[in-house]
Every structure is written in structure tokens, then in C-alpha cells.
C-alpha positions as CSV (number, residue, x, y, z in Angstrom):
1,M,0.0,0.0,0.0
2,K,1.4,3.4,-1.0
3,V,0.1,6.7,0.3
4,G,1.2,10.0,-1.2
5,I,1.5,13.3,0.7
6,I,0.6,16.3,-1.6
7,G,0.0,20.0,-1.2
8,L,1.4,23.4,-2.2
9,P,5.1,24.1,-1.6
10,N,6.1,24.9,2.0
11,V,3.0,23.4,3.8
12,G,5.1,20.9,5.8
13,K,5.0,17.8,3.6
14,S,8.7,16.9,4.1
15,T,8.4,17.6,7.9
16,I,5.5,15.2,8.2
17,F,7.3,12.7,6.0
18,N,10.4,12.9,8.2
19,A,8.3,12.4,11.4
20,L,6.5,9.4,9.9
21,T,9.6,7.6,8.7
22,N,12.2,8.9,11.1
23,S,14.1,10.3,8.1
24,D,16.2,13.4,7.7
25,I,15.0,14.7,4.4
26,P,15.7,18.4,3.9
27,A,12.6,20.6,4.7
28,N,13.8,23.9,3.6
29,N,12.1,27.3,3.4
30,Y,11.8,27.5,-0.4
31,P,9.6,25.9,-3.0
32,F,10.7,22.6,-4.7
33,C,13.3,21.6,-2.2
34,T,11.9,18.1,-2.9
35,I,12.2,17.1,-6.6
36,E,12.2,13.3,-6.7
37,P,9.7,11.7,-4.4
38,N,11.0,10.5,-1.1
39,V,9.7,7.1,-0.1
40,G,9.7,5.5,3.3
41,M,8.3,2.4,4.9
42,V,6.5,3.0,8.2
43,I,5.7,0.4,10.8
44,V,1.9,0.1,11.5
45,P,1.6,0.3,15.3
46,D,-0.5,-2.6,16.6
47,A,-0.7,-3.5,20.3
48,R,-2.3,-6.8,19.4
49,L,1.1,-8.2,18.4
50,D,2.3,-7.9,22.0
51,K,-1.0,-9.3,23.2
52,I,-0.5,-12.4,21.1
53,N,3.1,-12.7,22.3
54,S,1.9,-12.7,25.9
55,Y,0.0,-16.0,25.2
56,I,2.3,-17.5,22.4
57,N,5.9,-16.7,23.4
58,S,7.7,-16.1,20.1
59,E,11.3,-15.4,19.1
60,K,10.4,-12.6,16.8
61,I,7.5,-10.1,16.3
62,I,7.1,-8.6,12.8
63,P,4.5,-5.8,12.3
64,T,3.1,-4.9,9.0
65,T,4.1,-1.7,7.1
66,I,2.7,1.1,5.0
67,E,4.7,3.1,2.4
68,F,4.5,6.9,2.4
69,V,5.7,9.1,-0.5
70,D,6.7,12.7,-0.1
71,I,5.7,14.3,-3.4
72,A,7.0,17.7,-4.4
73,G,4.8,20.7,-4.0
74,L,2.3,21.5,-6.8
75,V,1.7,25.0,-8.0
76,E,-0.9,26.7,-10.2
77,G,-0.2,25.7,-13.8
78,A,1.3,22.3,-12.7
79,S,-0.9,20.5,-15.3
80,K,0.9,22.5,-18.0
81,G,4.3,21.8,-16.6
82,E,4.8,24.8,-14.3
83,G,7.2,23.9,-11.4
84,L,8.0,20.6,-13.1
85,G,4.3,19.9,-12.5
86,N,3.9,17.1,-15.1
87,Q,6.6,15.1,-13.4
88,F,5.1,15.6,-9.9
89,L,1.6,14.7,-11.1
90,S,2.9,11.5,-12.6
91,H,4.2,10.6,-9.1
92,I,0.7,11.0,-7.7
93,R,-0.7,8.6,-10.3
94,N,1.5,5.8,-8.7
95,V,0.0,6.0,-5.2
96,D,-3.1,4.3,-3.8
97,A,-4.4,7.2,-1.6
98,I,-3.6,10.8,-1.0
99,I,-3.0,12.8,2.1
100,H,-3.7,16.4,1.1
101,L,-1.7,18.5,3.6
102,V,-3.0,22.1,4.0
103,R,-1.2,24.9,5.8
104,C,-3.3,26.4,8.6
105,Y,-0.8,28.4,10.6
106,E,0.8,31.9,10.2
107,D,4.6,32.1,10.1
108,S,6.3,35.1,8.6
109,N,9.6,33.1,8.5
110,I,8.1,30.4,6.2
111,T,7.3,31.6,2.7
112,H,3.8,30.9,1.3
113,V,3.7,30.7,-2.5
114,A,0.6,32.9,-2.6
115,N,1.9,35.2,0.1
116,T,-1.4,34.9,2.1
117,L,-3.0,32.1,4.2
118,D,-6.2,30.7,2.6
119,P,-6.5,27.0,2.9
120,L,-9.7,26.6,0.8
121,R,-8.0,28.6,-2.0
122,D,-4.9,26.3,-1.6
123,I,-7.1,23.2,-1.9
124,E,-8.8,24.6,-5.0
125,I,-5.4,25.3,-6.7
126,I,-4.2,21.7,-6.1
127,E,-7.5,20.0,-7.1
128,T,-7.9,22.2,-10.2
129,E,-4.5,21.0,-11.4
130,L,-5.4,17.4,-10.7
131,L,-8.7,17.8,-12.6
132,L,-6.9,19.4,-15.5
133,K,-4.4,16.6,-15.7
134,D,-7.3,14.0,-15.7
135,L,-9.1,16.1,-18.4
136,D,-5.9,16.0,-20.5
137,S,-5.8,12.2,-20.2
138,I,-9.5,12.0,-21.2
139,E,-8.9,14.3,-24.3
140,K,-6.0,12.0,-25.4
141,R,-8.0,8.8,-24.6
142,I,-11.3,9.6,-26.4
143,P,-9.9,9.5,-30.0
144,K,-8.3,6.1,-29.3
145,A,-11.4,4.6,-27.8
146,T,-13.6,6.1,-30.5
147,K,-11.4,4.5,-33.2
148,T,-11.7,1.1,-31.5
149,A,-15.5,1.6,-30.9
150,K,-16.0,1.9,-34.7
151,S,-15.2,-1.8,-35.1
152,G,-18.2,-2.6,-32.9
153,D,-16.2,-3.3,-29.7
154,K,-18.7,-3.1,-26.9
155,D,-16.2,-2.3,-24.2
156,A,-14.8,0.6,-26.3
157,L,-18.3,1.9,-27.0
158,L,-19.0,1.9,-23.2
159,E,-15.7,3.6,-22.5
160,V,-16.4,6.5,-25.0
161,D,-19.8,7.1,-23.4
162,L,-18.3,7.1,-19.9
163,L,-15.4,9.3,-20.8
164,N,-17.8,11.9,-22.3
165,K,-20.0,11.7,-19.2
166,I,-17.2,12.2,-16.7
167,K,-15.5,14.9,-18.9
168,D,-18.6,17.1,-18.6
169,Q,-18.7,16.8,-14.8
170,M,-14.9,17.3,-14.5
171,N,-15.3,20.5,-16.5
172,N,-17.7,21.6,-13.8
173,G,-15.0,21.0,-11.1
174,V,-16.2,17.5,-9.9
175,L,-13.4,15.1,-8.9
176,M,-13.6,11.6,-10.4
177,N,-14.2,10.0,-7.0
178,K,-17.3,12.2,-6.6
179,I,-18.9,11.2,-9.9
180,D,-21.8,8.8,-9.5
181,L,-20.9,5.6,-11.3
182,N,-22.1,2.0,-10.7
183,E,-19.6,-0.8,-10.1
184,S,-19.4,-2.0,-13.7
185,E,-18.8,1.6,-14.9
186,K,-16.0,2.1,-12.3
187,E,-14.5,-1.2,-13.5
188,A,-14.6,-0.2,-17.1
189,L,-12.6,3.0,-16.4
190,A,-10.2,1.5,-13.7
191,H,-7.4,0.9,-16.2
192,L,-7.1,4.7,-16.8
193,S,-5.9,5.4,-13.2
194,F,-7.4,8.9,-12.9
195,I,-5.6,11.0,-10.3
196,T,-8.9,12.4,-8.9
197,N,-10.3,8.9,-8.4
198,K,-7.9,8.3,-5.4
199,P,-9.3,8.5,-1.9
200,I,-8.3,11.6,0.1
201,I,-7.5,12.5,3.6
202,Y,-7.4,16.3,4.2
203,A,-4.8,17.1,6.9
204,A,-4.6,20.6,8.5
205,N,-1.1,21.5,9.6
206,I,-1.6,23.8,12.6
207,S,0.6,25.6,15.1
208,E,1.8,24.4,18.5
209,E,-0.5,26.9,20.2
210,D,-3.5,25.5,18.5
211,I,-2.8,21.8,19.0
212,S,-4.7,21.4,22.3
213,S,-7.8,23.0,20.9
214,N,-10.2,22.5,18.1
215,N,-10.8,26.2,17.3
216,N,-8.2,27.0,14.6
217,S,-10.4,28.9,12.2
218,F,-8.5,27.8,9.1
219,A,-8.6,24.1,10.1
220,L,-12.3,24.3,10.8
221,K,-12.8,25.5,7.2
222,V,-10.8,22.5,5.9
223,L,-12.9,20.2,8.2
224,E,-16.1,21.6,6.7
225,Y,-14.8,21.2,3.2
226,A,-13.8,17.5,3.9
227,E,-17.2,16.7,5.4
228,S,-19.0,18.3,2.5
229,N,-17.1,16.0,0.2
230,N,-17.4,12.9,2.4
231,C,-13.7,12.7,3.0
232,Q,-11.6,12.0,6.1
233,F,-10.1,15.0,8.0
234,M,-7.5,15.4,10.8
235,Q,-5.3,18.1,12.2
236,L,-1.7,17.9,13.3
237,C,1.3,20.0,14.1
238,G,4.3,19.0,12.0
239,K,6.7,20.5,14.5
240,I,5.3,18.6,17.4
241,E,5.1,15.3,15.4
242,M,8.9,15.7,14.6
243,E,9.6,16.1,18.3
244,I,7.5,13.0,19.2
245,S,9.2,10.9,16.6
246,K,12.6,11.4,18.2
247,L,11.5,10.4,21.7
248,E,11.6,7.0,23.4
249,N,8.3,5.6,24.8
250,D,8.3,7.1,28.3
251,D,9.4,10.5,27.1
252,K,6.9,10.3,24.3
253,I,4.0,9.7,26.7
254,E,5.2,12.6,28.9
255,F,5.5,14.9,25.8
256,L,2.0,13.9,24.6
257,N,0.6,14.7,28.1
258,M,2.1,18.2,27.9
259,Y,-0.3,18.9,25.0
260,N,-3.2,16.8,26.3
261,L,-2.8,14.4,23.4
262,K,-3.7,10.7,23.7
263,D,-1.5,9.5,20.8
264,S,0.7,10.8,18.0
265,A,-1.4,12.3,15.2
266,L,0.8,10.2,12.8
267,N,-0.5,7.0,14.3
268,H,-4.0,8.3,13.7
269,L,-3.0,9.2,10.2
270,I,-1.8,5.6,9.6
271,Q,-5.1,4.2,10.8
272,L,-7.1,6.6,8.7
273,S,-5.1,5.5,5.7
274,Y,-6.0,1.8,6.5
275,D,-9.6,2.7,6.7
276,L,-9.5,4.8,3.6
277,L,-8.2,1.9,1.5
278,G,-10.5,-0.7,3.1
279,L,-7.6,-2.7,4.6
280,Q,-7.5,-5.0,7.6
281,T,-5.0,-7.2,9.4
282,F,-4.7,-10.9,10.1
283,F,-1.9,-12.7,12.0
284,T,0.3,-15.8,11.8
285,A,1.7,-16.9,15.1
286,G,4.1,-19.6,16.3
287,E,7.3,-20.1,18.3
288,K,9.5,-18.7,15.5
289,E,7.6,-15.5,14.8
290,I,4.4,-13.6,15.2
291,R,3.6,-11.5,12.1
292,A,0.9,-9.1,11.0
293,W,-0.3,-9.1,7.4
294,T,-2.3,-6.5,5.5
295,I,-5.1,-7.5,3.2
296,K,-8.1,-5.9,1.6
297,K,-11.4,-6.4,3.4
298,G,-13.3,-9.2,1.7
299,F,-10.2,-11.3,0.9
300,T,-10.8,-15.0,0.9
301,A,-8.5,-17.4,2.8
302,P,-6.6,-18.3,-0.4
303,E,-6.1,-14.6,-1.3
304,A,-4.8,-13.9,2.2
305,A,-2.5,-16.9,1.9
306,G,-1.2,-15.4,-1.4
307,V,-0.1,-12.3,0.5
308,I,2.4,-14.5,2.4
309,H,3.5,-16.4,-0.7
310,T,2.0,-17.1,-4.1
311,D,2.6,-20.9,-3.5
312,F,0.3,-20.7,-0.5
313,Q,-2.5,-19.5,-2.7
314,K,-1.8,-21.9,-5.6
315,G,-1.7,-25.0,-3.4
316,F,-4.2,-23.9,-0.8
317,I,-5.9,-26.7,1.1
318,K,-7.3,-25.4,4.3
319,A,-6.9,-22.6,6.8
320,E,-6.7,-23.4,10.5
321,T,-8.4,-20.3,11.9
322,Y,-9.3,-18.7,15.2
323,N,-9.6,-15.1,16.3
324,L,-7.5,-13.0,18.7
325,D,-10.6,-12.7,20.9
326,D,-10.6,-16.5,21.4
327,L,-6.9,-16.4,22.4
328,I,-7.5,-13.6,24.9
329,E,-10.5,-15.6,26.4
330,Y,-8.8,-19.0,26.7
331,K,-5.2,-17.7,27.4
332,S,-3.3,-20.3,25.2
333,E,-3.5,-21.8,21.7
334,L,-3.9,-25.3,23.3
335,S,-6.9,-24.1,25.4
336,V,-8.4,-22.5,22.3
337,K,-8.1,-25.9,20.5
338,N,-9.5,-27.9,23.4
339,A,-12.5,-25.5,23.5
340,G,-13.2,-26.3,19.8
341,K,-12.6,-22.8,18.7
342,I,-10.0,-23.6,16.0
343,R,-11.9,-24.0,12.7
344,L,-10.8,-25.6,9.4
345,E,-11.9,-23.1,6.8
346,G,-12.0,-23.6,3.0
347,K,-11.5,-21.6,-0.1
348,N,-14.7,-19.5,0.3
349,Y,-13.9,-18.3,3.8
350,I,-13.7,-14.5,4.1
351,V,-10.9,-13.5,6.5
352,Q,-11.9,-11.4,9.4
353,E,-10.1,-8.6,11.2
354,G,-7.8,-10.1,13.9
355,D,-7.9,-13.7,12.6
356,I,-4.9,-15.9,13.5
357,I,-4.4,-18.3,10.7
358,F,-2.2,-21.4,9.9
359,F,-2.4,-22.2,6.2
360,K,-2.2,-25.7,4.9
361,F,-1.0,-26.0,1.3
362,N,0.5,-28.4,-1.2
363,V,2.5,-27.4,-4.3
């Protein structure tokens, strides 16, 4: 899973990326200090791993990860190549979801590309450029699909109709992910990978002074915008998150208490990313290792096995399955087994959040 961090220059993208990944990427006070996207793997915090280990003592615990991409700041005219915009927009096409970081704090020492603070204007600049890039893709695609449709190809005929439909709505400022399409229509256009079809989290980057309250007027405007578009929203302070990322556990807790925070905003951001992409976690557990695995909600047992190794999916026989709740209740795997809670599931079993599975396969 790959999540891209986008926004105007100097909104704090590299700072947030550094905090997430414990990196030391330059976060300078000038536009385009990031050219090539920075990529970092982030451990997904999951207290359940330690809970499993308390009942099944293992040599090693391996959490699952999420990949974050720090994409260079976009500017007005990006879709026409301004600020190396075409290059940056192509980077967005390669991610699964977007965190749209919006600056919601005043700081005379940090340049704003528009010289004034207006988060809704900033969002509009970015989303206009994303729309223009998608419209450009549509304009290039329609002649090709039309040529194929002349031969009577039903798929091409459908594609032409759909492209004209979404083109009209995009010209009116509607993002692809807000256009009302049924599942078959979405599937027919999926291969085109529209940028504005990606799910979005709007993140308001606020000051230290505002972190303990929910009354930053700029952030509230972003919240209202996110809610009106049925999108996720959160607020964070890049400077504080950088401080938290450098602290050990005890110091981290003390620091969070200073700001009346229950947890790092970045942990919340990771969880929102999971929810946004419809992901869930299952576990494998034994004496050698306990490991978390990320899958799409709705995956069958063979599909989940394939995440571990393609041979597991090809030669799938059965899945010995129980849930973490069973382990917590019965205190050991043996007790879970004696209570008849370990089930043999077949190819049609839909894996559930928190399942602990041992796959049987033969290749």
C-alpha cells in the first residue's frame, strides 16, 4: 500500500514525512526543495502483536508496514508543466491514496507561495491541477477509444460514453471520486488510473499553540470542506510530530501529556489510511515468529495466503483459523483448540479482522 503526501510548496510535507519515517529529508524554506519523491516504509503500530506474544511466546515479532511518498509541492499551472508539474503529477498517479496537507498556521519566517494564508484557495489550486491533468488524459484517450469503438467493440463503446460523461462533470469541477458511477462503470474505467479517483484525507497542519484546541479557524474550514465531500479529516502539528518521533516511549508519553494528546497524530494518520483503503490485518503466530499481514477487506482465505507467498495460494488446502478474541479468552492456543474454537476453513472463507491463521497447502 502506497500513500502520497501532496500539497502546495512549504506546507510541511517533508516535515510530516520525516516524522512518519524517522528520516532526515531536507525541509527547507523555499519551493521545490523536494524534486524526486522520497519514499519511506512505516511500521503500523499494533498493540495486538504484544498481546498475542503474551500467550504465544515467540522469538520474533514482525509488524506490517505502509509506504509513504513525499511528493514535491504542486503550483498553479502544474498540469501545463509549471514547477515541473507534469513530473510531480505522474508521481501522484502511482499512489493508492492521497494525504492532502493544508497549511493552517501563520509564520512570517516560512514563505507561502501565494503570500497569504487561505486553505480553501490552496485546496482549490491543487484540485484544479489534478482535474486538468485528468481532463488532459481524457482528451487523449477519447480518440483512441472512438477508433476502437467503430469496429463494434462493446467495451470501447461503453468507454467512450463514460469518458464523455465524466468529462462534462470534471469540467464543472467535480473530482472523479465524486462522480456517481455504478460498479461496472467504475471497473470499465479503472485501467485509466485517474488521479482524482484516489481517496483523500485532508490534513490541516496547525501551530503548536492550537494543537490542544479545536478552534483553529483555518482548520475548521478544511474540516467543513472535507465533510461536505465525504472525506476524512485530521489536524496535526508538523513541528510537534517531529519532536514526538525522536523520543523514546516514556518520554513520548510525557510529551503527549504536555499537549493533552492521547496519541501521536501520525499513528492516527496511519489508521485513517488503512480505513480509507479498506484494509484489515490478520496474523500468523508460532514459536519462531508472530507476524501481522495487511489485506483488503473481503479477501478469501486463499487470497490472504497469497499475500504471504504465491505458492500458499496456488496450493491452498485449508486454513486453521481462530480469532484473537478467542486467544484472549482462553489464554493459550492449546486451550483454544481444546475449546473447539480452532476451525478448518475452506476456499470460500472471508478472512476477518484479527484472525490468527495457519495455512495448509501443497504445491
